[in-house]
N, C-alpha and C positions, 0 to 999 in steps of 0.2 A: 598607339596602334598596336594591336596584338595579332598573333598568328593563331588560327583555329584549324583542327584537322579531325572532325567527327569520323567515326568508322564508315567506310565505304563512301566517303564524300570527297569531292574534289577540294583541294586545299585552298584556302582563302585567308586573307588578312582582315581584320577589323579596324576600321577608321571610325573613331568616336567623335562626333560633331554635335556640340550642344547636348551631350548625354546620351545621344542616340547612336548606337553601333551599326555601321553599314559594312556588310562584307564586300570584299573586293577580290575577285578571282585571281589566283596565282597561276602564272605561266611558267612551268618548270623548265629549267636549263638542263641540257645534257651534261654540261660542265660549267662551273663558275656561278655567278650570281643569277638566281631566278628573278622574275619580276612580278608585279601585280598590276592589273589592268585598272585604269582610271577613266575609261571612256565616258562613263555616265556620271562622273563625279559632278560636273557643272549642273547637269539636269537635276540631280538628286539633292544636292546640297547648296548650290549656288556659289561654290567655291572652285578655283582652279589651282593646280599646283604651280609653284614658282621655283624654278630651277635654273638659275642664271648660269649660262654656259654649259647647260645640259650635263653637269658633271655626275648627276645620278639619275638620269633619264634614258631609258632604252627607247629608241625611235622605231625599232623594228625587231623582228626575229630574224636571224641570219645564221646560215650553216656554213659560211665561208672561212673565217679566220677567228681563231680563239687566242685570247690574250689573258695571261695572269701576271699582272703587274708586280705583285708581291714576290712571286716566285721566279720572275724573269723568264716567263714561258711565252712563246709565239709559235702557233701552229697554223699552216695552211691546210685546210680540209682535213685536219687531224694529224698532218705530218709535221714533226718538229722542224723549225726553220734551219737548224745546222745540217740536218740530213738533206733537205731539199736543196740548200745553197751549195752543198759538196757533191751532190749526185745528179742534179737536173740541169737542163738547159733553161734559158729564160722562156722560150716558146713552150717548152714542156710544163713549166710552172703556170704560164698563161693558160694553157688547155686545162690544167688541173684546177685552177680557180675558176674558170668560165664553166667547165663541164661537170666539175665535182669529183672525178676520178683521174688518175694518172692514165694517160694514153698509152696503148700498146705501140709497138714499132711501126706497124703499118698506119695506124691512126695518126701518130705523131708525124710521119713522113707526109701524109696527106695534108695534115694541118699546116706544116712548114711550107709545103708547096703552095697551098692556098694563100698564105700570108705573102709569100714571096712574089706571087703573081700581081699582087696589089701594091707593090712598093712604088712604082713609077707615079709621078705626079701628072694630073690631067693637063691637056693643052690649055694654055692661058694662065696656068697657076703660077708659073715662074713670073709673069708680068704682074700678077696680084702681089706677090711677095716683094718684087722690086718697087712697087708703089709705096710700100711702107718704108719708113726711115731706117736705113741700115744700122744706125747707131742707137736706135730706140731699144728699150729693154726687150730681150727676146721672148719673155714670157707674154707680153702684150701681143707680139707678132704670132707666137704659137696659138694663143686663145683665138685670135682672129682667123689664122689659118685652118684650125679644126672646125670652127663654126662655119667658115666658108665652104668646107667640103659638101655641106648639105645642099648648096647651091649647084655644085657641079654634079651631084649624084641625087637628084630628087627621087630616084627610083627606089632608093634603099632607106627612106627616112621614116616608115611607118612602124612605130614601136609594137604594133599588134600582129605584125607579119614576121613569123619566125625566120623565113628564108631572107627577108630583107635585113632583119637584125644580124644574122650570120654574115651576110655581105658587109654590112657596115662594121662589124666587129673585125673582120680581116683587113678592111681598109684602115681602120684607125691604128691597129697594131702595126701595119706595114708603113703607112704613110707618115705616122708621127715620128718614126725614125728618120725617114727621108727629109721631112721638114726640119727636124731638130739639127741634122747635119747641115742643111741649107742655111740655117740661122747662123751657125758658126762661121760657114764660108763667107756669107754676106758681111759679117762683122769684120773679117779679116781680108775683104776685098778680093775674094777669089771666086772664080766661076764655079757653078754647081757641078757635082759629079753624079752621073746617073747610077741607079741602084743596080746591083747584080746579086740576085739572091743566091746563086751558086756558091758564094763565099760563106754563107751562114749569116744568121741575123745580126749577131754582135760584131763579128769581123768585117761584115760589109758596112755597117754603120760607121765604124772606125775608118774604113777606106773612103767612104763618102765625106767624112769629116776631114780627115787629115791627108787624103791622097794628093798627088801631084796633079798638074793640069790634065794629064792623061788617065787620071784614075788610078796611078799605080801606088800601092802601099804595102809594105811588108809588116804585117801586124805580128808584134811579138806574142807568142802563146800566153805568156804570163799576164800581158796587158789585157788580151781578150778575156782571159779567165777572170781577172780582177773586175773587169767592167760587167761581165756576166753575173757574177755574184752580187755586185752593188745593184744591179737592176732587179735581181731576185729579191734581195733584201728590202727593196722599196715596193715590192709588187702589190702588197695590200697591208693594211694595218687597221682593220676593223672600222668603226664608225668615227673617223676623225673628221676635221672640219671640211676638207675638200670632198671626202666621200659622202658625207652627209649632204653637202651641197649638191652633189651629183643626184643623189636620191631624191632631194626635195624638188629639184628642178624637173627631174624625170617624172615625178609624181603628177605633174600637170600634163602628161603625155607628150612632153617635148621630145625631140628627136635625141638619139644617142649622141650625135655631134654636138647639139646644143647643150645637153647635159654635161658632157665631158668638158666642153669649153668653159662652162661655169665652174667646174672643178679646177681647171688650170688657173682661172682667175682667183679662186679661193687660195690655191697653193702659192700664188705669187706674193701673198703677204708674208712679210719677214718673220711673224710670229709662227708661221707654219712651214713654209718651204724655204725660207731663207736662212735657216740657222747655220747650214754648213759653210755658206759664204761669210756669215758673222764670225764663225770660228776662225777662219782664215785671217780676217781683218784683226781679230784680237791677237792672234799669234804674231803677225806682222808688227802690230804695235808693240808687243813685248820686245821683239827683236830689235826694232829701231829705237826704242826708247831707253829710259834709264833704269827701268825695273829689272830685276832678276825674277826668275820664276818664283822664288820665295817672297820677295817684297810685294809682287803682284798678287799672290794669294792672300798675304796679309791685308792687303787693300780690299780684297773681296770679302773678307771676314768682317771688315770695318764698314758698316753700312753707311757711316758718314761720308766715306770716300766715293760712294756712288759707282763703284766698280762691279760690273757684272761678269760672271763666269759663263762664257758660252760653250755649248756642247755638253753640258753636264745637267743631270736631272731630266725628268720626263713627266708629262701629264699622267701617264699611265703607269710606267715602270717605277716601282720603288725599290728595285735592286738593279743589278748590272743588266742593262739592255742586252738581250741575247744576241742582237745583231752586231753590237759594238765589238765584240771579241773577234768575230769573223772579218770585220772591216779592218781591225788592227793588224791581224795577220796579213791580209791582203796588202796593206800599206807597207809592211815590212818587205814583202816579196817584191812588190813593184819597185820600191826604192832601191833595194838590192840589185835587182836585174838591170835597172837604168844606171847603176854605179853612182848614184847620187847620195852624198852625204848631206842630208837635208836638215838644216839647222832648225827649221820650223818643227820638224818631227821630233827632235831632241827636246824642244821646248814643250810640245804636246805630251811627250813621255814624262817629262818632269812634273807638269801640271796634274797629270793622271796619278803619279805616285804619291804626290802630297795629298790629293783628294781622297785616295783610298786608305790613307793611313792617319789623317788628321781627324780628331774627333769631331770637329766643327762640321765637316762635310760628311763624315760617316753617319752622324746623328740625323742629319738632314736628308740623308739618302741621296746625295748628289753624286751619282755615278756617271761615268761617260755614257753618252748615248750614240746612236748611230751616226749622227752628224759630225762627231768629234773628229774622226779620222777621214771621213769621206772627202772633204774639201782638199786634204793633202794629196789623196790619190788622183783626184781629177786634175789638180794642179800639175802633178807629176806626168800625166798623160798629155798635157798640153792644152787643156781647156781653160778658157777665160773664166774668172769667177762668176761673171754674168750668166754663164752657161750652166752653172751648178743646179739651179732650180729647174731649167728645161730637162736636164738629165733626170732629175727626181720625177718629173712628170712623165717622161718616157717609161721610166721603171713602174710607176704607178698605174699606167694605162690598163693593164690586165685586171687590176683590182677594181678600178672605176667601172670598167665594162662588166665584170662579174656581178658587182653590187647593183648596177643599173639592171641588168637582166634578171637578177633574183627579184628586185622590187617589182619590175613589170609583170613578172609571172606569179606574184604573190596575191592571191585573191583578197587578202586582208588589206591591200595597198589602198590608201585613200590620198587625196591631194594634200600635201603638206600645208597645214594652216595653224600655226602655234596661236595660242591666246596670249594675252597680256594682263597685267594688273595696272590698271589706269591710275595715274597719280597726279593728273593735271587738274585744271580749274573745273569746277562744277558749273552748271548752266548759269549764264550771265547774259545780259541784253547787249546787243550791238550798238555801238555809239559811232555815228557818222563822223567822217574825218573833220568836219567843221567844229565838232564838239569835243575833240580830243586835245 
């Protein structure tokens, strides 16, 4: 395959099939890798592209999030993640991702008020949650609850009606926090606490989660700030598994609720959303076992031992995950404020030091990712490990919504329908059961 660029012509690449060159139009990126279209490939050649895991396939054009995995760059709408995490609130970032620009003071206040007005759960919803097992995994309940919102609010389910989409957007941002807090309280056998938007989005989520029976909770500013940052860091990450799921489901004109619920289910898989929980399990195993940090890392290097190093490496990042440094700083601040000398943190720091200085890990580009320290912070805040992935979903909600809305408004959108390369039996005659 070669690239051609005649004067005054649009760029193309040439695919040579059986000696015949076929030009394929290039779609130029504003930054990063450009792509070439293969829409007519099957019609013109009888061939399809095969890209297992979609590692080299762009499913869409998007203006929301940019990642350069080699350089460790992550930007939301052009803004570097460190600047956004340090300077913005979670709802400010939500508005940025969804609308494309940072809101002014009045617009932000109006957005916050709209979200706040939608935080309460509808009549009968508490009974719906109570009908599900309290000890079931909260991700299953979260997906069911988000999907069920469409039954309570049929007046906001049309993806082609902008006003309805705006209402559904505010509902999802607000009610997902209320539902997530309810999941924690049900797991701990406590009555639900009603939302109060006057506290601010993150502070009130913590109050709903950890408040006493009367809803009283004195949130430490460092805890609120740390959780705000964690939610921002998880707000979007381009076309990952769950985001692609949201887009594919939405391409059928499914509701925003149904599409996001599908994203929650995709995120529930341990290969996607469960990594921070797996890191904590690994650290606990080191603490309670006979291994030192050094002997554990030796086992990681010896593939025969079958020991996996969780929280290191990333499908996209081939250098230090830009989110990981921010999370590490937050972990230090939270644990210092709580006065906790956390043995698991010391183990984590020991693993990181070895990985950053040992040629085995450096050559394989196994740097800490965002999940490595996240679980330690959640644990210090008082969250059960089973709640880690729902917190991920709460943070990712703005990104899912923004990606879905971009997909709906893109005139190039078609219903997602991948091809396959069939490798099964060719035609054969059916044999009745008596003859088998």
